[in-house]
C-alpha positions in Angstrom: 0.0 0.0 0.0 1.1 3.6 -0.9 2.4 5.6 2.1 0.3 8.5 2.8 2.2 11.7 3.2 1.0 14.6 5.1 1.4 17.8 3.1 3.1 20.7 4.8 1.9 23.0 2.0 -1.3 21.7 0.2 -1.1 23.7 -2.9 -4.6 22.7 -3.9 -6.3 22.8 -0.5 -9.9 23.9 -0.8 -9.6 23.5 -4.7 -10.8 19.9 -5.6 -9.1 19.2 -8.8 -11.5 17.3 -11.3 -10.2 15.1 -14.1 -13.2 15.9 -16.2 -12.0 16.4 -19.9 -14.4 19.4 -20.2 -12.7 21.4 -17.6 -11.9 24.4 -19.6 -8.9 26.6 -19.9 -10.4 29.5 -17.9 -10.9 27.4 -14.9 -7.4 25.9 -15.2 -6.0 29.5 -15.0 -7.9 30.3 -12.0 -6.6 27.2 -10.4 -3.0 28.2 -11.2 -3.3 31.6 -9.9 -4.6 30.5 -6.7 -2.0 27.8 -6.5 0.8 30.3 -7.1 -0.8 32.6 -4.4 -0.9 29.7 -1.8 2.6 28.8 -2.7 4.0 32.3 -2.2 2.2 32.6 1.1 3.8 29.4 2.4 7.4 30.3 1.5 7.9 31.7 5.0 9.7 29.1 7.0 13.2 28.5 6.4 14.6 25.3 7.8 18.3 24.5 8.6 18.6 20.6 9.0 21.9 18.8 9.8 21.8 15.0 9.1 23.7 12.0 8.6 23.9 10.9 4.8 24.0 7.3 3.8 27.8 7.2 3.8 27.7 8.5 7.4 29.0 11.8 6.8 27.0 14.9 8.1 25.5 17.3 5.8 23.7 20.6 6.5 20.9 21.9 4.2 19.0 25.1 4.2 15.5 25.3 2.5 11.9 24.5 3.1 10.1 21.2 3.9 7.7 20.1 1.1 6.2 17.0 2.7 6.2 15.3 6.0 5.5 11.6 6.4 3.7 9.6 9.2 7.0 8.4 10.7 8.6 11.8 10.8 10.7 11.6 7.6 10.3 14.7 5.3 11.3 16.1 2.0 13.3 19.2 2.0 13.8 21.6 -1.1 17.3 23.3 -0.6 17.9 26.7 -1.8 20.2 25.3 -4.8 17.2 23.3 -6.1 18.3 19.9 -4.8 15.8 17.7 -3.1 16.5 15.7 0.1 14.6 12.8 1.7 15.6 13.0 5.4 14.7 10.0 7.8 14.0 11.1 11.3 16.8 8.9 12.8 19.4 10.7 10.6 18.6 14.2 11.9 21.5 15.8 14.0 19.9 19.1 14.6 17.0 21.0 13.1 16.3 24.7 13.5 13.3 26.7 11.8 12.8 30.6 11.5 10.6 33.0 9.7 13.1 34.0 7.1 11.3 33.7 3.7 12.6 30.9 1.4 14.5 32.5 -1.4 16.6 30.5 -4.0 20.2 31.1 -4.4 21.0 33.7 -6.9 23.1 32.7 -10.0 26.2 34.2 -8.5 25.7 32.4 -5.1 25.0 29.1 -6.8 28.1 29.6 -9.0 30.3 30.0 -5.8 28.8 27.0 -4.3 29.6 24.9 -7.3 33.1 26.1 -7.4 33.5 25.1 -3.8 31.9 21.7 -4.4 34.0 20.7 -7.6 37.4 22.4 -6.7 39.9 24.0 -8.7 40.0 21.5 -11.5 36.6 22.6 -12.7 35.3 25.9 -13.9 31.9 27.4 -14.0 30.2 29.1 -17.1 26.9 31.1 -16.7 24.6 31.2 -19.8 21.1 32.5 -20.2 19.5 29.7 -18.3 22.3 27.4 -17.3 25.4 27.0 -15.2 27.9 24.7 -16.9 30.3 23.1 -14.5 33.2 21.6 -16.6 36.7 20.4 -16.7 36.7 20.4 -20.5 38.0 23.2 -22.7 36.3 26.5 -22.3 35.5 26.2 -26.2 33.7 23.0 -25.7 32.0 24.3 -22.5 30.6 27.4 -24.5 29.4 25.2 -27.3 27.5 23.1 -24.7 26.0 26.1 -23.1 24.9 27.7 -26.5 23.4 24.3 -27.5 21.5 24.0 -24.2 20.1 27.6 -24.4 18.9 27.1 -28.0 17.2 23.9 -26.9 15.6 25.6 -24.0 13.9 27.9 -26.5 12.9 25.0 -28.7 11.4 23.2 -25.8 9.2 26.2 -24.8 8.1 26.9 -28.4 7.0 23.3 -28.8 5.2 22.8 -25.3 3.7 26.2 -24.5 1.3 25.3 -27.3 0.1 22.6 -25.1 0.7 23.9 -21.6 0.6 27.7 -22.0 1.5 28.3 -18.2 5.1 27.1 -18.5 7.3 29.4 -16.3 10.8 30.4 -15.9 13.0 28.0 -13.6 13.0 28.9 -9.9 16.6 27.8 -10.0 19.5 28.1 -12.5 19.8 24.8 -14.3 23.0 23.0 -13.6 24.8 21.0 -16.2 28.0 19.1 -15.2 30.3 18.2 -18.1 33.2 15.7 -17.7 36.1 15.6 -20.3 36.0 11.7 -20.5 33.9 8.7 -19.7 36.1 7.4 -16.7 35.5 10.6 -14.7 31.8 10.6 -15.6 31.4 6.9 -14.5 33.2 7.7 -11.1 30.9 10.5 -10.4 27.8 8.7 -11.7 28.6 5.6 -9.5 27.9 7.7 -6.3 24.5 8.8 -7.5 22.9 6.1 -9.9 24.9 3.0 -9.7 22.6 0.0 -9.7 19.7 2.1 -11.0 21.1 2.6 -14.4 23.7 0.6 -16.6 26.7 3.0 -16.5 28.4 1.3 -19.4 25.7 2.5 -21.7 25.3 5.9 -20.3 26.7 9.2 -21.5 24.3 11.4 -19.9 21.5 11.5 -17.2 19.2 13.8 -15.3 18.9 13.3 -11.5 15.7 14.6 -10.1 17.0 14.8 -6.6 20.2 16.9 -7.5 18.2 18.6 -10.2 21.4 18.3 -12.4 22.2 17.0 -15.9 25.5 15.2 -15.9 27.4 14.6 -19.3 30.6 13.5 -20.7 32.4 14.2 -24.0 32.3 11.0 -26.2 33.0 12.8 -29.4 36.7 12.9 -28.9 36.5 16.8 -29.4 38.8 17.3 -26.4 41.7 15.4 -27.9 41.2 17.4 -31.1 41.3 20.7 -29.2 44.4 19.7 -27.3 46.2 18.8 -30.7 45.1 22.2 -32.1 46.5 24.0 -29.1 49.9 22.2 -29.2 50.1 22.8 -32.9 49.7 26.7 -32.1 46.3 26.9 -33.6 44.8 28.8 -30.9 42.3 30.4 -33.1 40.5 27.0 -33.9 36.8 27.3 -33.3 34.5 24.7 -31.8 31.3 24.8 -33.9 28.5 22.5 -35.0 30.5 21.3 -38.0 33.6 20.5 -35.9 31.7 18.4 -33.2 29.0 16.8 -35.4 31.7 15.4 -37.8 33.1 13.3 -34.9 32.3 9.5 -34.8 29.4 8.6 -32.4 28.4 12.3 -31.8 24.8 11.6 -33.0 24.2 9.1 -30.1 25.9 11.3 -27.5 23.9 14.4 -28.7 20.6 12.5 -28.6 21.2 11.4 -25.1 22.2 14.9 -24.1 19.1 16.5 -25.5 16.9 13.7 -23.9 18.2 14.6 -20.5 17.9 18.3 -21.0 14.3 17.7 -21.7 13.7 16.1 -18.5 15.3 18.9 -16.5 13.4 21.7 -18.5 10.2 19.8 -17.9 10.8 19.4 -14.2 11.7 23.1 -13.7 9.2 25.0 -15.9 6.0 23.6 -14.6 5.5 20.8 -17.1 5.9 18.3 -14.4 6.4 18.5 -10.7 9.5 16.4 -9.6 7.7 14.7 -6.9 4.3 14.3 -8.5 3.0 10.9 -9.6 3.5 11.5 -13.3 3.5 8.2 -15.4 7.1 7.3 -16.6 5.8 6.6 -20.2 4.8 10.2 -20.4 8.1 11.6 -19.0 10.2 9.5 -21.3 8.0 9.9 -24.2 8.3 13.7 -24.3 12.0 13.3 -23.8 12.3 11.0 -26.7 10.4 13.5 -29.0 13.4 15.7 -28.8 16.1 13.1 -29.5 17.8 13.4 -32.9 15.5 11.8 -35.5 18.6 10.1 -37.2 21.7 9.6 -34.9 23.7 8.4 -37.9 23.3 11.8 -39.6 23.4 14.4 -36.7 23.9 17.3 -39.1 20.4 16.8 -40.6 18.6 18.0 -37.5 20.0 18.7 -34.1 16.7 19.3 -32.1 13.5 21.1 -32.4 10.0 20.2 -33.6 9.6 16.5 -33.0 10.2 14.2 -36.0 10.1 10.6 -36.7 12.8 8.9 -34.6 14.4 6.1 -36.6 15.8 4.1 -33.7 12.7 4.2 -31.6 10.5 3.5 -34.6 12.5 0.3 -35.4 12.2 -0.9 -31.9 8.4 -0.3 -32.0 8.0 -2.2 -35.3 9.7 -5.3 -33.7 7.5 -5.2 -30.7 6.2 -8.7 -30.3 3.3 -8.3 -27.8 -0.3 -7.3 -28.3 -0.1 -3.5 -28.8 -3.5 -3.0 -27.3 -3.0 -4.8 -23.9 0.7 -3.3 -24.0 -0.4 0.3 -24.3 -2.8 0.0 -21.3 0.0 -1.8 -19.3 2.5 0.9 -20.0 0.0 3.5 -19.0 -0.7 1.9 -15.6 2.6 0.9 -14.5 6.4 2.1 -14.8 7.8 -1.4 -14.3 7.9 -2.3 -18.0 10.1 0.8 -18.7 12.3 0.2 -15.7 12.9 -3.5 -16.4 16.0 -4.4 -18.4 14.1 -7.2 -20.1 11.3 -5.0 -21.4 12.8 -1.5 -21.5 13.7 -1.4 -25.1 10.4 -2.6 -26.3 8.4 -0.3 -24.2 10.6 2.7 -24.8 9.8 2.3 -28.3 6.1 2.0 -27.6 6.3 5.1 -25.3 8.0 7.1 -28.0 5.4 6.0 -30.7 2.3 6.5 -28.6 3.5 9.9 -27.4 4.3 10.9 -30.9 0.9 9.5 -32.1 -0.8 11.7 -29.4 1.3 14.7 -30.2 0.6 14.7 -33.9 -3.0 13.2 -34.1 -4.5 14.0 -30.8 -3.3 17.5 -30.0 -6.5 18.8 -28.4 -7.0 16.1 -26.1 -3.2 15.7 -25.4 -3.0 19.4 -24.5 -5.7 19.0 -21.9 -4.2 15.8 -20.5 -0.8 17.6 -20.3 -2.4 20.6 -18.5 -3.9 18.1 -15.9 -0.5 16.4 -15.4 1.0 19.9 -14.9 -1.3 20.5 -12.1 -0.5 17.4 -10.2 1.5 17.7 -7.0 3.4 15.3 -4.6 0.3 14.9 -2.4 -2.0 13.6 -5.2 -2.9 9.9 -4.9 -1.5 7.3 -7.5 -2.4 3.9 -8.6 -2.9 2.0 -11.9 -6.6 2.6 -11.8 -6.3 6.3 -11.3 -3.7 6.5 -14.1 -6.0 4.9 -16.6 -9.0 6.9 -15.5 -6.9 10.2 -16.0 -6.1 9.1 -19.5 -9.6 7.9 -20.5 -11.2 11.1 -19.1 -9.4 12.9 -22.0 -9.1 10.3 -24.9 -12.1 8.2 -24.1 -12.7 4.5 -23.5 -12.9 3.3 -27.1 -9.7 1.3 -27.0 -10.4 -0.6 -30.1 -10.6 2.7 -32.4 -7.7 4.2 -30.4 -5.6 1.3 -31.1 -6.5 1.0 -34.7 -5.7 4.7 -35.3 -2.4 4.2 -33.4 -1.4 1.1 -35.4 -2.4 2.7 -38.7 -0.6 5.8 -38.0 2.7 4.0 -36.8 2.6 1.9 -40.1 2.2 5.0 -42.3 5.5 6.5 -40.9 8.7 6.3 -42.8 
């Protein structure tokens, strides 16, 4: 049975959220205004918590408590955007005052990142990001420019579906390692066991709120050779990087994770809300390169047919009708190594189908998902009801339309 958490700040208190597909846009706007007002009114208690981490080291966090559980555990949102789940038996000290919760400024967070990563790393500020890197400055600037451009692309695509997308509360942090060995060493502390590191070149961690990358294009070696040869004026641009072997796969993974980070920081999805995994991953996959073997053809932007995901979907050996409903109700099939490839393909295909052929219904569904908070209930039945309230219960017709559409893709 799911643990029931008691909300410290109930953003929808007194505002019963209906799943009715007929809930119109004006009412949704009223909800969001009231939610924002309640949120601002409750940003008044600043908590300073010192606790023991899993490795036994003591850590101090300053922020506000989002949720408290029945056993005294709580979730704390720190001023740098990180989330912490703190069990009661790990707390060393806890103080609270009436100082308003205010996120760190870009300059304050930049200084904190410099202290955290040390002198081997540098920090580059862009329009929306803080790039922490031990690569060359040229490569870091290319990454920053690419991410800033993708940020604009993401907004241009999804504000047509969720008009209330906001600017991030915190600067978006991206960590870039110069090689895979350093990336693996860092990732092992955060995600080992949860993800296969040997296949990873990028990930977004919803607890740290950071995207972590490594350079697999070999561009760093090329830049070093240019420097040694005295060609200091050599530029890092799209042509230079996209010509490197394997860049397409690396770039596609990078954009996928960037989409997760933007979605979780602009109001598309709440980081602790019970959002179905197929939807999270489906939207991220829509932004992957359509053809990783030809990365110059298109870097990112308006979703197009993804050749790799389409190939996985067309080799899907199970009954699509039953499989779609299973995917809608449970995250397990996407998390299992035995079924992930098939269901990632299905997730991409189904999301692309809704995006292109069911835009009106998809927009209302996404707007409802955007209103979900960490205190909303979750179950397979509720997930299916949420979907059927917007797309109907005629699964035979929906499935025929979906299969016909997939078969038409090239």
